N, C-alpha and C positions, 0 to 999 in steps of 0.2 A: 782520043789523044789518050793512052793510058796514063796513069802520073805514076814522075818516075820515081824508084823503089829507095828509100834511102838512107844513103853512107853512111857510116857504120861513125866516123870523124864528127855528126849533126851532133849526136845525143853529150860531149862533148862539148863543143860551141853550145849548143843551147839549154845542156842540163835537166830542169827539171819544164820546162816551155818547148821541146823537144815534139808534143800533142801539140802541140797551137802554130812551129813551127811548120810542124807536114797537114796541117792542118793548111794554110798558108798558099806552100805549094801548087794542094792541090786546088785553094781558087784560084792558082793564076792559073793552071793546069787547064779550070774549067772553065769558069765568065767571065775570067780575062783575059782568054784564051781569043772566047766568044767575044768578049768585048771590044776587043786592039789593042791593048793594051802591053798584052803579049805577044810572041812575033813567033810563029807557030814551026818559023828555025830552031826559036830560044826553049822551049817545049825539052825537046832530052838533057836539054841541062839547065836548069830551071834549076837544080843546087847547086852546083860545084861555080855555075860560068854570076845567080844572080845572088842569088840567098847566101852561102859560105862567102861569097867572092866580099858581098856587102857587108856581113856579120864582125870581117876580117877589119874592116874601117874599126870598127873598136880597143886594137890595141891599140890605139898610138891617140885614144883622146882620152880626159879626164875628169876623176872619177866627179856623179851626182853635175854635169856641165847642162846646160842648156844646150836645145841641139834643135839645127832652123835646116834640115834638105826640101833643098833647091829647086823648082824645077822634080818633086815625087815623084812622078807618072806612076808607075804598077804598085811602089810603094818602100822605091831603093831609092839611096841605103838604108831607108829610114824602119823601115818597120822590120830586117832583122836586125835592123843596130837596136831596135827596142825589145825583141825576146832574146837577144846575145844578152843588150845592159839594161835590164829592165831603173838601174839608177840615174842613167841617162835619162830627162825632161828634151819632150821632140814635139815639133814642130813639122808638117809633111806642106810645106806649101806646093802648090800647083795650081796655073793655069785655066785647063779645062775644066769647065764641068762637067764631065763626062766623067776624068780623069778620078774630079772631087768626089764624086756619087759612092762612085770604086773605092778611093782611099774613106770614105762614112762606113760603106761598108764592113767593108774588111776592119776597119781598128773596128769594132761596133764584134763580127762574131768571133772575134779573137781574143775579146774586153782590156783589150792593150787601154791604158789611159793617155793618148798621144792626139792631141790637136791636129786638125784639118783647114786652113785656111784657102785660101782661093786667092791665087793673086798672081804677083808677080814681079821679083823684087827688087828693082828697079821704079816698081811707081813708090809714090810717099803714101798711098796711104796703105801699106804693106809696110810699110816703115814701121808706120806712127803703129799700127799694129799688132807686128812681134818686137819691134824693138830692137833690147843689142841684146845680146846672145855671147856665153861661150864657146859653140862653133858654131857653121851652115856647113855643112858637108852639101855634095851636088855631084851626081852622077850622070857622063853626057848630056853636060849639060850645054854647054857654049865653049872656045878657047880660055886658055889662065888667062891672060890679060880683060876678057869682055870679061871673064864669071867671080874678080878683083875689082871688077870699074862696076857688075852690080850688087857681090852681093858680101862684099869688107862693110854697108852702114849695115847691115844686118848682125853685128861684129863687134863686139865689145876690146875697148882699148889693151892690149894684150893678149885676145881668143883669138883662135885661128878659123880658117879659114879649108878646110878637109876634102882638095878635090883627088876624085876616082880619076887616070886616067892614064893614061895606055902604056907602047915600048917607047913614044911620043913626046917622053913627057916632061925631060932634060935640055931637049931642043925648041920641044914651046914655052919653058925658064926663058930660057936665054932671047927665044922672039921677041916674049912678052914683057921684060923685064922690066923694062921705059913702063906701061903700062899697071904693071904693076903697086911701080915704086911710087905711084902717079894717084894713082886709088887709094894710098897711105899703107900699102901692104908693104912686110918689110922680114927681109933673110930666108925667101921661097929657096926648099928644100923639094926631095928627092926622099919616101921609107919606099918602104915594103912591106905588106899584113904580107898572113893567109901560111900557107905553102897549099908545094901540089898546083893542080889545078885549080882548085879555088880561092891564088895565091894573087891578089891585087897589087899593081902602085904606086902613090899616093900622092899630092904634091899637097901638103902641107904649107900655108899658106901666113904668118903674123900678122895679124895687124899693130897699127907701130903704133906704140903709149902716146907718141901726139899729137892735139888736140888741135882738131882746127875750129870750124863751123861748126855746130855741135848737126847729125843728121835728125831728118824730121825721124818724129819717132824717136827715136834717145832715151833712155833714164828710165824705159822701161824692161821690163821682162814678160815672155809668157810663157806665164809654168801655173801648166796644171789648167786655168782657161778654156771652156772649144766653144769653138768660132764656128756653128754651123753655116758656112758659105753657105751661097743659094746664087742661081741662075741671075 
């Protein structure tokens, strides 16, 4: 499969890291496709639908934030965010061993200061290792109510869950509002990031400042520590 041509807008999004973003797209189109982390139908639209679309989430993230990308898979949105927003401290959280291996390869080849952790957000050990971050991101992981239940314990009080969603985002919030609030989420809202074919819809959920019992592993941040995930 030929690597998609770099769109002009990519230079404005990634700046001096554009060559690394182009290398990432090349990896997705080659070994990423071969290893099954990205489907064949997605290859012609890697830039707009995946890489630029993911980087657009950075528009709503605070400066110098710690970010955990849950169910990172091919590295979306975490790797484009790391490339577009080098101020962010990013952890890629992924349960599948072969995808963890892929993520570690990409992080190494691109020279990114990104942590890779194998685990699931709902697991006690994962919460201990990751601690509480300013932001948790997720892309095509689960319905918003279930996602909030799994991930809000990884968010510090006052921090946010930023979930990439589709056109049904508002109806998901309405349907799952009780579940979101039971998980400690406040003020769920829909925002739109990016433009054109790279535009994305994001549901932002703030974690309540009200503390109950501390979640397992709370009180620490995954800042700069490289966890080598093992099978």
